[in-house]
Structures are given as structure tokens and as C-alpha cells.
C-alpha positions as CSV (number, residue, x, y, z in Angstrom):
1,X,45.3,74.2,-75.3
2,X,47.0,70.9,-74.6
3,X,46.8,71.6,-70.9
4,X,43.1,72.5,-70.8
5,X,42.5,69.3,-73.0
6,X,44.4,67.3,-70.3
7,X,42.3,68.8,-67.6
8,X,39.1,68.2,-69.3
9,X,39.9,64.5,-69.8
10,X,41.0,64.1,-66.2
11,X,37.8,65.7,-65.0
12,X,35.8,63.3,-67.2
13,X,37.6,60.4,-66.0
14,X,37.0,61.6,-62.4
15,X,33.3,62.1,-63.0
16,X,33.1,58.6,-64.5
17,X,35.0,57.1,-61.7
18,X,32.6,58.8,-59.3
19,X,29.4,57.6,-61.0
20,X,30.7,54.0,-61.1
21,X,31.8,54.3,-57.4
22,X,28.4,55.7,-56.5
23,X,26.6,52.9,-58.5
24,X,28.6,50.2,-56.5
25,X,28.0,52.0,-53.3
26,X,24.4,52.4,-53.9
27,X,24.1,48.7,-54.7
28,X,26.2,47.8,-51.7
29,X,24.0,49.8,-49.3
30,X,20.9,48.4,-51.0
31,X,22.2,44.8,-50.4
32,X,23.0,45.6,-46.7
33,X,19.6,47.1,-46.1
34,X,17.6,44.5,-48.0
35,X,17.4,41.9,-45.2
36,X,15.7,44.5,-43.1
37,X,13.4,45.9,-45.6
38,X,9.7,45.2,-45.6
39,X,8.4,41.9,-47.1
40,X,4.9,42.0,-45.9
41,X,3.1,44.8,-43.9
42,X,-0.3,44.7,-42.4
43,X,-1.0,48.3,-41.2
44,X,1.7,48.9,-38.6
45,X,2.7,45.2,-38.4
46,X,5.9,44.7,-40.6
47,X,7.6,41.5,-41.5
48,X,11.1,41.9,-42.5
49,X,12.5,40.3,-45.6
50,X,15.0,38.1,-43.7
51,X,12.1,36.9,-41.4
52,X,10.1,36.1,-44.5
53,X,12.9,34.1,-45.9
54,X,13.3,32.1,-42.8
55,X,9.6,31.3,-42.7
56,X,9.8,30.4,-46.4
57,X,12.5,27.9,-45.5
58,X,10.5,26.5,-42.7
59,X,7.5,26.1,-45.1
60,X,9.5,24.3,-47.8
61,X,10.8,21.8,-45.1
62,X,7.2,21.2,-43.7
63,X,6.0,20.4,-47.2
64,X,8.5,17.7,-48.2
65,X,11.6,19.8,-49.2
66,X,12.5,21.6,-52.5
67,X,11.4,18.7,-54.7
68,X,7.7,18.8,-53.6
69,X,5.3,20.6,-55.8
70,X,3.8,22.6,-52.9
71,X,7.3,23.8,-52.0
72,X,8.1,25.3,-55.4
73,X,8.4,29.1,-55.2
74,X,5.3,29.8,-57.4
75,X,3.1,27.9,-54.7
76,X,5.3,28.7,-51.5
77,X,5.8,32.5,-51.9
78,X,2.0,33.3,-51.8
79,X,1.4,30.5,-49.2
80,X,3.9,32.0,-46.8
81,X,2.6,35.5,-47.6
82,X,-0.9,34.7,-46.8
83,X,0.1,32.8,-43.7
84,X,1.9,35.9,-42.4
85,X,-1.1,38.2,-43.2
86,X,-3.5,35.8,-41.4
87,X,-1.1,35.8,-38.3
88,X,-1.2,39.4,-38.2
89,X,-5.0,39.6,-38.5
90,X,-5.8,37.0,-35.8
91,X,-3.2,38.6,-33.5
92,X,-4.8,42.0,-34.0
93,X,-8.5,41.2,-34.1
94,X,-8.7,37.9,-32.2
95,X,-9.6,39.8,-29.0
96,X,-12.8,41.0,-30.6
97,X,-14.2,37.4,-30.4
98,X,-12.7,37.1,-26.9
99,X,-9.9,34.9,-28.0
100,X,-6.5,35.1,-26.4
101,X,-3.5,32.8,-25.7
102,X,-1.5,33.2,-22.5
103,X,2.2,32.4,-22.1
104,X,1.7,29.0,-20.7
105,X,-0.5,28.0,-23.7
106,X,2.1,29.4,-26.1
107,X,4.8,27.3,-24.3
108,X,2.6,24.2,-24.5
109,X,2.2,24.9,-28.3
110,X,6.0,25.2,-28.7
111,X,6.3,21.9,-26.7
112,X,3.9,20.1,-29.2
113,X,5.7,21.5,-32.1
114,X,9.1,20.2,-31.0
115,X,7.8,17.0,-29.4
116,X,9.2,17.7,-25.9
117,X,7.2,18.2,-22.8
118,X,7.5,21.5,-21.0
119,X,8.5,19.5,-17.7
120,X,11.1,17.7,-19.6
121,X,14.7,18.9,-18.5
122,X,15.6,18.9,-22.1
123,X,12.8,21.3,-23.1
124,X,14.7,24.6,-22.8
125,X,17.7,23.4,-24.7
126,X,15.4,21.8,-27.5
127,X,13.6,25.0,-27.8
128,X,16.8,27.0,-28.1
129,X,18.0,24.6,-30.8
130,X,14.7,24.9,-32.6
131,X,14.9,28.7,-32.6
132,X,18.5,28.6,-33.9
133,X,17.3,26.1,-36.7
134,X,14.4,28.3,-37.7
135,X,16.4,31.5,-38.0
136,X,13.9,33.3,-35.9
137,X,14.3,35.1,-32.6
138,X,12.7,33.5,-29.5
139,X,10.2,36.3,-29.5
140,X,9.3,35.8,-33.1
141,X,9.0,32.1,-32.7
142,X,6.6,32.5,-29.7
143,X,4.6,35.1,-31.7
144,X,4.3,32.7,-34.6
145,X,3.0,29.9,-32.1
146,X,0.6,32.4,-30.5
147,X,-1.0,33.3,-33.8
148,X,-1.3,29.5,-34.7
149,X,-3.1,28.9,-31.2
150,X,-5.3,31.9,-31.8
151,X,-6.4,30.6,-35.3
152,X,-7.1,27.3,-33.7
153,X,-9.4,28.8,-31.1
154,X,-11.1,31.0,-33.7
155,X,-12.0,28.0,-35.7
156,X,-13.2,26.2,-32.6
157,X,-15.5,29.1,-31.9
158,X,-17.0,29.1,-35.4
159,X,-17.4,25.3,-35.0
160,X,-19.9,26.0,-32.1
161,X,-22.1,28.0,-34.6
162,X,-22.3,25.1,-37.1
163,X,-25.9,24.2,-37.6
164,X,-27.2,20.6,-37.3
165,X,-28.8,20.9,-40.6
166,X,-28.1,23.0,-43.7
167,X,-29.2,23.6,-47.3
168,X,-27.1,21.1,-49.1
169,X,-26.4,19.7,-52.7
170,X,-24.9,16.4,-53.9
171,X,-23.1,16.6,-57.1
172,X,-20.5,14.9,-59.3
173,X,-17.4,16.7,-60.7
174,X,-14.8,16.4,-63.3
175,X,-11.8,18.8,-63.4
176,X,-9.9,19.3,-66.6
177,X,-7.3,21.9,-67.6
178,X,-8.8,23.8,-70.4
179,X,-12.3,25.1,-71.6
180,X,-12.0,23.1,-74.8
181,X,-11.6,19.9,-72.7
182,X,-14.5,20.8,-70.5
183,X,-16.8,21.4,-73.4
184,X,-15.7,18.0,-75.0
185,X,-16.6,16.2,-71.8
186,X,-19.9,18.0,-71.5
187,X,-20.8,17.1,-75.0
188,X,-19.9,13.5,-74.4
189,X,-22.2,13.4,-71.2
190,X,-25.0,15.0,-73.1
191,X,-24.7,12.4,-75.8
192,X,-25.1,9.8,-73.1
193,X,-21.7,8.7,-71.9
194,X,-21.2,7.5,-68.4
195,X,-20.1,10.2,-65.9
196,X,-18.0,7.8,-63.7
197,X,-16.1,6.4,-66.8
198,X,-15.3,9.9,-67.9
199,X,-14.3,11.1,-64.5
200,X,-11.8,8.0,-64.1
201,X,-10.4,8.7,-67.6
202,X,-10.2,12.5,-67.5
203,X,-10.5,14.1,-64.1
204,X,-7.4,15.8,-62.5
205,X,-9.1,15.7,-59.1
206,X,-7.5,12.7,-57.3
207,X,-10.0,12.9,-54.4
208,X,-12.9,12.1,-56.6
209,X,-11.9,10.6,-59.9
210,X,-11.8,7.1,-58.7
211,X,-15.3,7.4,-57.1
212,X,-17.1,8.3,-60.2
213,X,-16.5,12.0,-59.6
214,X,-18.8,12.0,-56.6
215,X,-18.3,15.1,-54.4
216,X,-20.8,13.8,-51.8
217,X,-23.3,16.1,-50.0
218,X,-22.0,19.7,-49.6
219,X,-23.7,22.1,-47.2
220,X,-24.0,25.8,-48.1
221,X,-21.2,27.7,-46.7
222,X,-18.5,25.1,-47.2
223,X,-17.4,26.2,-50.5
224,X,-16.2,29.6,-52.0
225,X,-19.2,31.9,-52.3
226,X,-18.4,32.3,-56.1
227,X,-18.8,28.6,-56.6
228,X,-21.8,28.3,-54.5
229,X,-23.6,30.9,-56.6
230,X,-23.1,28.9,-59.7
231,X,-23.6,25.4,-58.2
232,X,-26.6,25.7,-55.9
233,X,-29.1,26.9,-58.3
234,X,-28.5,23.8,-60.6
235,X,-31.4,21.4,-61.0
236,X,-31.0,17.7,-60.6
237,X,-29.4,16.1,-63.8
238,X,-28.4,19.7,-64.9
239,X,-24.9,20.0,-66.3
240,X,-22.5,23.2,-66.2
241,X,-18.9,24.1,-66.6
242,X,-17.2,26.4,-64.2
243,X,-13.7,28.0,-64.7
244,X,-11.4,27.9,-61.6
245,X,-7.8,28.8,-61.0
246,X,-6.7,25.2,-61.4
247,X,-8.7,24.5,-64.5
248,X,-12.4,24.0,-65.3
249,X,-15.1,22.1,-63.4
250,X,-17.6,19.9,-65.3
251,X,-20.5,19.7,-62.8
252,X,-23.6,17.4,-62.9
253,X,-26.3,18.2,-60.0
254,X,-27.6,14.8,-58.6
255,X,-29.9,15.9,-55.7
256,X,-30.7,18.8,-53.4
257,X,-32.0,19.1,-49.8
258,X,-33.0,22.1,-48.0
259,X,-32.2,20.7,-44.5
260,X,-29.7,18.0,-44.9
261,X,-28.0,16.6,-41.8
262,X,-24.4,18.1,-41.3
263,X,-21.9,15.4,-40.4
264,X,-18.5,16.0,-38.6
265,X,-16.5,16.5,-41.7
266,X,-18.9,18.9,-43.2
267,X,-19.1,20.7,-39.9
268,X,-15.3,21.1,-39.9
269,X,-15.5,22.5,-43.6
270,X,-18.2,25.0,-42.4
271,X,-16.0,26.1,-39.5
272,X,-12.9,26.5,-41.6
273,X,-14.8,28.4,-44.3
274,X,-16.4,30.7,-41.6
275,X,-13.0,31.5,-40.3
276,X,-11.5,32.1,-43.6
277,X,-14.4,34.5,-44.4
278,X,-13.8,36.4,-41.1
279,X,-10.1,36.7,-42.0
280,X,-11.0,38.1,-45.4
281,X,-13.6,40.5,-43.9
282,X,-10.8,41.8,-41.6
283,X,-8.3,42.3,-44.4
284,X,-10.7,44.8,-45.8
285,X,-10.2,47.1,-42.8
286,X,-6.4,47.2,-42.9
287,X,-3.8,48.2,-45.4
288,X,-1.7,45.3,-46.7
289,X,1.6,45.7,-48.5
290,X,2.8,42.4,-50.2
291,X,6.2,42.8,-51.8
292,X,6.5,39.0,-52.2
293,X,3.7,38.5,-54.8
294,X,5.3,36.7,-57.8
295,X,3.1,38.6,-60.1
296,X,3.2,42.1,-58.8
297,X,6.0,42.2,-56.0
298,X,9.4,43.4,-55.7
299,X,11.5,41.1,-58.0
300,X,14.8,41.7,-56.1
301,X,13.3,41.0,-52.8
302,X,11.7,37.8,-54.1
303,X,15.1,36.7,-55.6
304,X,16.9,37.4,-52.4
305,X,14.3,35.5,-50.2
306,X,14.2,32.5,-52.6
307,X,18.0,32.3,-53.0
308,X,18.4,32.4,-49.1
309,X,15.5,29.8,-48.4
310,X,16.4,27.4,-51.1
311,X,20.2,27.7,-51.3
312,X,21.4,29.3,-48.1
């Protein structure tokens, strides 16, 4: 009995060691495979996790380093994910609008990014150094620049379709953080307080708070459709509050024009919005996998990418 008891104990120890060893091996294999696993996929176009991490690191550098608000993971992760998805869309569907970029244009685009002319003897070396610094392969870097060029050409195409006049509205706005604050501001406005003074005192929008909250003339098509549906029907002097992701709008309509002249800045806004709408429409025709979404993505992949981009 003592012999059999010893055998059973030995078997249990062996099984425990095997389980622990398997767990360590599985974790090791997972870590080894993780850099090559999928971060973002748009149909058959797949962006590896290590590629995403390198692009994240580039993004952080472009937006002022790790201390900048826009470079924080909560903002940077979705921004980089959206950028990669957009790149896949324009590379795949740009040809439908007869938009393309040849090798020379891509090379010129690279030269612009690294601030070295293509005929400069230092161009080749500078490009190689930039590729090494970015962590991308030369092919990946060229593909990234090609997508940027295509997006610029697409926006230019939409710019050609911008009308000379458009239905437009002129309104004032105050952005606050909560519904309760928005209602307080609205009550004070309805009681006769000055909009400009309340904007200067309370608005979170640095672009308009010091100009009385004046948003200027906005042509139809320059804003998100969900906002336009609520703002354009307002009558002059009418007030409303609109929840948005950054807080709550308090809007006062000032005047409206069915055919207001579209200036250059407004034309740019219309072209950008038209391009964004085109991208959103194309997204509906493809299958998108986003493992880097802070709210619903793969937490282990996100942790790996953030650690490597911010600390590696």
C-alpha cells in the first residue's frame, strides 16, 4: 500500500508539473506569436500588432509626445485604428474614382515627409534612416505614404464638386460638460442674460468662447448629419441643447440663408466631410476587425502595443 501511495503521489506531482509547464509554454508561445497577430483587419488587408504599435509610436511623436492630450492612449489608440482603416479603404476603393499614385509620386511624398529632395544625394540614406526609425519596412512605409497621397487626391476631387452657394445657418454655441450645466446656461439665456458673456465664462470650446460663441456661417454638409438634423430646422433666436461625445452644445440660431456664398474655408470643410462620408459608406461594404478598441478590443494586444509604443 505504501508503494502504491508513493506511485500515486509521484503521478500527481508529474501531472502538476506538466500542467504548470504547459501553462508556461502556452504563455511563451502566445507572447512569441503576439507581434504577428492581427491588430486591425479590413477584409483581407491585415495590419499586424507590431505594425500597429510602430504606427502608434509615430502618432505619439507627431502629436507632441507622451505628455500631449492627443497622444494619450485613450485618444491615440482609436485615432491610429481609424487611420489604418481609412488607409485600407482608400487603397482598395480609390480606383473607383479614378484616383491613383505612381511610384514617383510616392517617392516625392516621402521626400516631403523627410524634408530631403529626391535628387539630393542624401535622399536614399535619409529614407533608410527614417524607415529604421519608424520600425516599418520600406514597403510598409511606401504603402503608408501612398495611402496619404490617395486621400489627398480624393479630397481634391470632392473639392471640385463644392457648390458656390449652399443652404447655410449662422449660429452661436456654448459647449459645457454636463446636461445639468447646459440646462442652467439655457435657463439663464431665456432669462435674458448675454450669450457672449456666458460663452466667455463657461464654454469649453477655445475656438469660439472668446468671440461670443459665434460659429459663423456653416453650409449644409459641413457638419455631421446627426448635428445638422437638429441645428438646421431651428428658427432665428431659437435655443436648443444637443448632447455630443465631448459634452453638451447650447445652440442659439441667429440667421439662415437658402443660398449663402461658400467661401474657401467652408469649401474645404465640405470637401473633407464629403470624403469622410465616402469612407464611411465604403466601410459598410467590408468586414472590419478592430482588436485595438479600448472599449471592446483585445486587452492583451492593447497592453502589448501601448507598452511597446510608449516605453519600448
